[in-house]
C-alpha positions in Angstrom: 4.3 -16.7 -0.1 3.9 -13.7 -2.5 6.5 -11.4 -0.8 8.7 -11.1 -4.0 5.7 -10.0 -6.0 4.3 -7.6 -3.3 7.7 -5.9 -3.0 7.4 -4.7 -6.7 6.4 -1.2 -7.4 2.6 -0.7 -7.6 2.7 0.1 -11.4 4.4 -3.2 -12.2 2.2 -5.2 -9.9 -0.9 -3.7 -11.5 0.3 -4.5 -15.0 0.8 -8.2 -14.1 -2.4 -8.4 -12.2 -4.5 -6.8 -14.9 -3.0 -8.9 -17.7 -3.5 -12.1 -15.7 -7.1 -11.3 -14.7 -7.9 -10.4 -18.3 -6.5 -13.7 -19.6 -8.1 -15.9 -17.0 -11.4 -14.1 -17.3 -11.6 -14.6 -21.0 -10.3 -18.2 -21.2 -10.7 -19.9 -17.9 -7.9 -21.6 -16.0 -7.1 -24.5 -18.3 -6.9 -22.5 -21.5 -5.3 -19.4 -20.1 -1.8 -18.9 -21.4 1.1 -17.5 -19.3 2.7 -16.5 -22.7 -0.2 -14.2 -23.3 0.0 -12.8 -19.8 3.6 -11.9 -19.9 3.2 -10.4 -23.4 0.3 -8.2 -22.2 2.2 -7.3 -19.0 5.5 -6.6 -20.9 7.7 -8.9 -18.8 9.6 -12.1 -19.4 8.1 -15.5 -18.6 11.1 -16.2 -16.3 10.3 -13.1 -14.3 6.6 -14.1 -13.9 7.7 -17.5 -12.5 10.2 -15.7 -10.2 7.2 -14.2 -8.5 4.8 -17.2 -8.8 5.9 -20.8 -8.9 3.4 -21.8 -11.5 0.1 -20.8 -13.2 -2.0 -22.3 -10.4 -0.3 -20.2 -7.7 -0.8 -17.0 -9.8 -4.5 -17.9 -10.2 -5.0 -18.5 -6.5 -3.2 -15.2 -5.7 -5.6 -13.4 -8.0 -8.6 -14.9 -6.3 -7.3 -13.8 -2.9 -6.4 -10.4 -4.3 -9.9 -9.9 -5.7 -11.4 -10.7 -2.3 -8.9 -8.4 -0.6 -10.0 -5.5 -2.8 -13.7 -6.1 -2.2 -13.1 -6.3 1.5 -10.9 -3.2 1.5 -13.4 -1.1 -0.5 -16.4 -2.3 1.5 -14.8 -1.7 4.9 -13.8 1.8 3.8 -17.3 2.8 2.7 -19.7 0.9 4.9 -21.7 2.8 7.5 -20.5 1.1 10.6 -23.0 3.1 12.7 -25.8 1.1 11.1 -26.2 -2.1 13.2 -29.2 -3.7 11.5 -28.1 -6.9 9.8 -30.5 -6.4 6.9 -29.4 -2.9 6.2 -25.8 -4.0 6.5 -26.4 -6.7 3.8 -28.1 -4.1 1.6 -25.1 -1.8 1.9 -22.7 -4.5 1.1 -24.7 -5.6 -2.0 -24.7 -1.9 -3.3 -21.0 -1.5 -2.6 -20.2 -4.7 -4.6 -22.2 -3.4 -7.5 -20.3 -0.1 -7.3 -16.9 -1.9 -7.1 -17.7 -4.1 -10.1 -18.7 -1.0 -12.1 -15.3 0.5 -11.4 -13.5 -2.8 -12.0 -15.4 -4.6 -14.7 -12.6 -7.1 -15.4 -12.9 -8.1 -11.7 -16.5 -9.1 -12.3 -15.5 -11.0 -15.4 -12.9 -12.8 -13.4 -15.4 -13.6 -10.6 -17.8 -15.0 -13.2 -15.0 -17.2 -14.7 -14.0 -18.5 -11.3 -17.6 -19.4 -10.6 -18.1 -21.4 -13.8 -14.5 -22.9 -14.0 -14.7 -26.6 -13.3 -11.0 -27.3 -13.7 -10.0 -30.0 -11.2 -6.6 -28.3 -11.0 -8.0 -25.4 -9.0 -11.6 -26.2 -8.0 -10.7 -27.8 -4.6 -8.3 -25.0 -3.7 -10.8 -22.3 -4.7 -13.6 -23.9 -2.7 -11.4 -24.3 0.4 -10.3 -20.7 0.2 -13.8 -19.5 -0.5 -15.1 -21.1 2.7 -12.3 -19.7 4.8 -12.6 -16.2 3.3 -16.4 -16.2 3.7 -16.1 -17.0 7.4 -13.4 -14.4 8.1 -15.2 -11.7 6.0 -18.5 -12.4 7.7 -17.0 -12.1 11.1 -15.4 -8.8 10.2 -18.5 -7.4 8.6 -21.2 -8.6 11.0 -19.5 -8.9 14.4 -21.1 -5.7 15.7 -24.8 -6.2 14.6 -27.7 -5.4 16.9 -29.0 -8.7 18.1 -31.8 -7.1 20.2 -33.9 -6.7 17.1 -34.5 -10.4 16.8 -37.6 -12.0 18.2 -37.3 -13.0 21.9 -36.6 -16.7 22.4 -35.3 -17.1 18.8 -32.0 -19.0 18.3 -29.8 -16.1 17.0 -27.2 -18.4 15.5 -29.8 -20.4 13.5 -31.6 -17.1 12.5 -28.3 -15.7 11.1 -27.7 -19.0 9.3 -31.1 -18.8 7.7 -30.3 -15.2 6.5 -26.9 -16.3 5.1 -28.3 -19.4 3.4 -31.1 -17.4 1.8 -28.9 -14.7 0.5 -26.2 -17.1 -0.6 -28.9 -18.9 -2.6 -30.0 -15.5 -4.1 -26.4 -14.7 -5.0 -26.0 -18.1 -6.6 -29.1 -17.4 -8.7 -27.8 -14.0 -9.8 -24.4 -15.5 -10.7 -26.1 -18.1 -12.9 -28.1 -15.3 -14.6 -25.0 -13.1 -15.0 -22.9 -15.8 -16.7 -24.3 -15.1 -20.1 -24.6 -11.3 -19.7 -22.2 -8.3 -20.0 -22.2 -5.8 -17.2 -24.3 -3.4 -19.3 -27.0 -6.0 -19.6 -27.2 -6.6 -15.8 -30.1 -4.6 -14.3 -28.7 -3.7 -10.9 -31.9 -1.9 -9.8 -33.9 -5.0 -10.6 -31.5 -7.2 -8.8 -31.6 -5.0 -5.7 -35.4 -4.8 -5.8 -35.6 -8.6 -5.8 -33.1 -8.8 -3.0 -35.2 -6.3 -1.0 -38.2 -8.7 -1.3 -36.1 -11.5 0.4 -34.9 -9.1 3.0 -38.4 -8.0 3.8 -39.6 -11.6 4.3 -36.6 -12.4 6.5 -37.1 -9.3 8.5 -40.8 -9.9 9.1 -40.1 -13.5 10.1 -37.1 -13.0 12.4 -37.5 -9.5 13.9 -39.8 -8.2 16.6 
């Protein structure tokens, strides 16, 4: 679907991606202007729509691109020798913080997606989010040590409880982050609070 764009040289790709992420992050989907994007990227509008059919396709590409970067950086740096699911979750959370520190506009874009209620993209984003969560979870947690769980416990339900709890925590943190800049977000405090949830879950579900 995006083959024409992905065949561009890396420098030109990055200019377009960075300009589009900046515009969508600042204004949201409905108010974002493709005129501003092409001006920032230094290309013509006709060229932008040669690579992407419309603004919506560009927006959805950027969402998938953001997830791809997160997954690429996480899979590169994660300690795959550590099989404990709670340690794995902690590693991933720390790596996400590190990635957002390197790519602050990505965090702003993620925040804008989270609060964007435009019906033009909401259903598509939710559909992609569900699919991407399932595929990324399978990739990141397929090798965890299940022997640590209490005997007789339903492993699938236990993992669901962990996921639902930490998804709820992430939702709470996203709500908090909406009104803050990266500099105002206390990552140490966030991780300390997450550790409390992990401790409760570990004590409840592990031997």
